[in-house]
C-alpha positions, 0 to 999 in steps of 0.5 A: 341178209338175216332172217328173223327165226320167229318168221318161220311160222309165216311159211308154209311147210309144202314147197312155198316155204322151202322156196321162200325160206332159202331165197330170203335167208342164206344163213339158213340155205341148209333148210329142208322140207325133210327132217321137219314134220309137215303138215298132212291134212290136205285132201283126205276122203271121210264116209260116216258108216262101217265096213271091214272092206274100208282097210282092204287094198281092193277097196277104194273110197273115191266116192267119199267125202273130200275133206282136210283135216283137221276135221269134225263130223259131229259139231255138222249135226243138229242138237238133238233131245234125245241124245245126252246133254253131257256131249252137248246133244250131238251125236257120235258114231264111226266114221273112217278116214282115208288118204291116198299120196305118193311113197316120199322116201327113198332106199336111204330114207324114214316116213313116219305119219304123226297124229295129234289127236284121234277122238278117239278109239282109233284103228290105223290102216297103210295099203290093208296092213294094221299099223295099231289102235289108240283109244284115248282121243287127246294124247298124240301117236306116231307110227313107222311107215317105212317098211308098209310103203310101196316103193318109191314115188307109187301110191299108197292108202292110209286109212284111219277108222274112229269109233265114237259110238260111244258118243257119251263117254265124256262129261263135256263135248268131245266131237268127232274124227281126226280133229287135230293135225296130222303131219309127215316126217321124212328122214335119213336112216340116220336121223332125230326121231319123232319128239326126239329133242328136249330143251332146258335151262338151268335157272336162267337170268337175265345176265345167263342162261346155261342151256342143255340140249337133249338129243335122240338119234336114230341109227337104222341103217345097216352099219355103223355111222360117225358123224357130228351133231351139231346144234345152231342156236338163233336169237328172237332176232334171228341171229346166229348166237350160238353153235353146239358141236357133240361127236358120235359114234352109233351102232347099226339099228341103235339108238343113243342119248347126247348131251349139248351144253352152251351158255347164252349171255345176257338172253331174252327171258320168255315172259308173258308180258314179252314172249321172246322164243329162240329157235334151234337147228339141230343136223347131223354132219356124216358120210361127207354130207349133211342130213336133214335137220331139226328145227325145235322152238324154246323159250328161256325162263325161271318158274318156282313156286314158294309155299309161302310166298307163291309165284315166281317168273324168271324171279319176278313174284306175280299171281296167276290169272288164269282160266280154265278152257276146253278144247272146242270152240263153239261153232267149230267143234273140237277141230279148231283153227288157229285163227279162232284160238288166236281171237278167243286167247286175245279177248283173254290177254286183253282181260289180263289172263295170263294162265291156261288149264287144259280142262280136263285134257292135254291141249294141242300142240298149234294151241301150245304154240300159241300161248307161247307166242302171245304169252300165257302160262299153261298147265298142261293136264292128262285126265280127269278119270283115271282106274274108275269112270265118273258118271258122265250124266251127274259128275259125281259116283258112277250110278248108270253103267251102259255102253254110250257112258264108257269113257277113258277109264276102262283104257287107262291101265294098259294105256296111260303110260303111254300116252302121258309119256307121248304128251309129255315127250310131244309138247315138253318144249313148249316154254308155255307150260308151266305145270303139268296136272295129272288128273282132275277131280279124281278123288270122286270115282274112288270110294271112300274119299266122299265120307271121309270128309264128312260132307257126305255119307259113303253108303248114299251115292245120290248125296249132292254137295251141300253148296253151304257146308261147302263154303264153310271155313273148318271141313267137317273133319279133322285130319285124325277123323280122316285118318281113322275113316280111312284105317276102317275103311275096306281095302278096294283094288284101285288105291288113288294113292298109288296110282297118283305116285304111279302117275307122278312117277311117270312125269318126273322121269320125263322132266323134273323143270315142271312142278306136279300138280292136279286139281283136288276136289275132296282135299280134306280126304286127298291130304290123308291117302298119298295122293297129295303126299304126290304133288309139289302144288296142291290145286284146290277146286273151289275151296277159297273159304278153306286156304287159311285152314289147309294152310295151318293145317300142313304149312309146307305144301304149295298151294294154288286155285286150280278150278275157281268161280269167276267172282270178286270173292275168290280173286278176293281171296288170292290177293289177300294170301300171300301163299296161294300162287293164284286161280284159274277161273271156271271157265275162260270161254263158255264150252259145250256139254256138261248139261243135263238132259233138263237143260235143253235147249241150252247146250253149253255150260254158261259161265264163262266170261266170255261166251261160246261165241267168244263175246264178253258178258259181265263177268270179263268187265269185272275179272279185267277191272280185277286183273288189269292194274295198268289201265282204267276200265269202267264197263256198264250193265243195267237191269229192272229192280225186280230183275237185278239181286240188288235192290234200292232200300228207304233209304235210298242205298242200293243193297243186295236183296240176298245180303253176304250173296257177294260171298256167295254167288254161283259160277254164272253171272247175274242178268244184265242187259249191255243197253239202256232202253225200259219203259219210262219210269222204272225201275232200274238197277244201274251196275259198274265193273270197274278199277276207278277209285271214284266214279260219278253218274250222270243221267242226261247231264244231271249227277246221280252222285259220286262213289267211291271203289273202297265203299264197294264191298262186292267190288261193284258200282251200283246206282238205282235210278227212273228210267228216262230216254238218253243217255248214261255218262260215268266219269271215274279216275284211276291214279290220276287219269281220267275214264270215261262210259257211256250207255243211251238209249237205242232207237229202232234198227235199221241196218246191220253193221258188218265187221270183220277181224281181218283185213286180208287172209292167206289162200292156206286153207287154214286163215280164218276171218270172224265177221260180227253183224251188229243191229244198229238204229238210224244214228250209227247206235248199237240196237242191243235191245232188239232181236231179229234173225240174220242171214249172211250171204257169201260171195267167193270161194270160202270155207263156211265155218258157222254162225253163233250169236252166244246163246245155244237156247236160240241155235239148231244147229252151228252150220245155217247161214241164217241166225238169231241173234242176242244183244244185237249181235251173231258172229260168222266164220269164214277160212280161206280155200287154196284158191286167191280170191277175193270173198264178198260177205252180206248180212240182212234180216229175215224180211230184208228190210235190214242190210249191212254194206258188202264188206270185201275180204281179200286171199292172198297167194301163199307166199307170207303163209301164216301157220 
């Protein structure tokens, strides 16, 4: 039988996966656990302490805490106002990890260990011998363990020291520990090394795709080897569509690179709406036997940026509808299970999002897998600081220098090239990646950039952004004034243009199939320092008002927004200009940190269309209306006139309290309520975010009038009315299709409705189910105007991940089974163990009067495991 290749992801990487795969697909009978990286995440030991003895072979860590990776130890603690807001008022520290395992290789094999991310300043030992260190927490690194392992079948111990004592070393929550996957790669001594395959295609079309495989071979034998490298290519439907063969001879101890070329007719192209994935199986035939294979997933798509017409995917002109995402996911911290990202990405997809910017660090391999599968373009970003540090507390100049805030810049000179290239080697086969970003708002850190703009005084490091000046159409300094400023500026040890050129050169050395970009916060300066000269695409941070100026002044540059306020005016600026390829909203989901001390008790940056629990807010539906032209969208919110940004004028029309506010609106969405419960007679403003051409609003059956989208300068329908209990009903029309939405007065809560996002899980230590608990009244209507404390009861073998409500001001930590609601709802996340069982979950109020039904989720055995 023919087995679809894309279903490989549904099998475990251990022996069960091997057996299932062999049984189901005779065509791929050569599949082996060896030759492909295998998860090495289970049965680690952890100790939040420090001692030089921990790495000694004479030391036994058996009394340490048992953990499975990925693991973030910081997220288990309480928030504390005594800690730093930049990293979400959470601690760091020094911790050790250790794992005991039997030697998995024989005399003709090699063994590598691959860490996708350890935060941070990590040191690695095997059997008491130091492998090395790695400061940067976001780049992968691997080590060859072969010659340091005990004889076959005997025990080894790998140890990892993680020094995150400088816990405020970033401008956002970083987490602490081995927070990404660890893999073990066992190969023959004649093998494809770690990250040794690279697949590209010469501008594939629907008619044909010319493939190029660049595959490295390494011979660790003491004698020369000859043979054949065979690469079989499987289409998204699992059928073998091509086979490429290359003869080779490789000297003892040498490494070579082979090129394999082939052509596919009528290829299935990868796109955001139909993300088709191919798979290549490369294996070595030598000495009369087949060596272990290497599986590579890839996609075929063409990308093109035009300076006048914008972005093209597979020849189709389209706008990039992107969001920025940090690497934490609220209650799980930065050790994010795949299903947690899946839930968040699915909601962003529903909003119309088609692109992710990994701000401000490279994404994990598992995250990129999801983007490949779900159809998201990814701008993979390398760094937030280069030669010089950012002030972690206030974002701009490095005003305070102390131990806990020292970041990666002190390691940049030594490690930048290694880390950048490792990121690219490990992720370059992901079709989702369509841009490499070398940096984010780097200009703040290099002297002169502030003064060159004319917006700031270079001599006053405390000079803050004047948000009004920031949004002028013409910058204070013309290009000749910027050049004159730099001509008189003292020479510095580090030059932003030179460092940018170095990073761009390294990037193009590894990959020329994707453009190089960066997020420029002070572009009037960057255009004159050589920074933008090395960029294929210039990304702008909050500059929609200056797009026309930059196009007129620098007409040959490709431009787009790479960090943008989640407001209508930002998208309006994009759709009105063909030369702007799209944007990335700041941010897609709330993220922890980047707070100031006075923000306490808020621990997140609350600017996303989705809050920290993954619940939508008003801006979510605004952008769904803007980005989903395929369906009618109506969403309704309300607010008292006193608190609203709108008011009713003497003519009865609803207007902005601050005229033109929509053109200047901040990142944080206005305070609106998703309910219809107020005091009788209270004056209320109703806001509707919709792409319908017309909407008529009814209050208790009486029309409040019909409005038209073309008349809404701020893309928001709005009515003023006096509150009466009952029902608001909006009826809209889009492209001849009818749509409606209602808000209804709810009674007091009498129960809790518990809704899981999965019906079954696999007993694999990874799958996650999310439960949303919602207060409801006696008619089953959602009660969003009243709050309760909710306690979750969980029966059966499980891993408790945490609770959240979307409002961190209400939370002491994420690890309590009791949590306050926000708009009457809260979230529980539970992870499967390796035990096939059934969990039963119930929610109840603090006084026990409000209860949910028990919800049962069975955990299936490992066969059919989803990775």
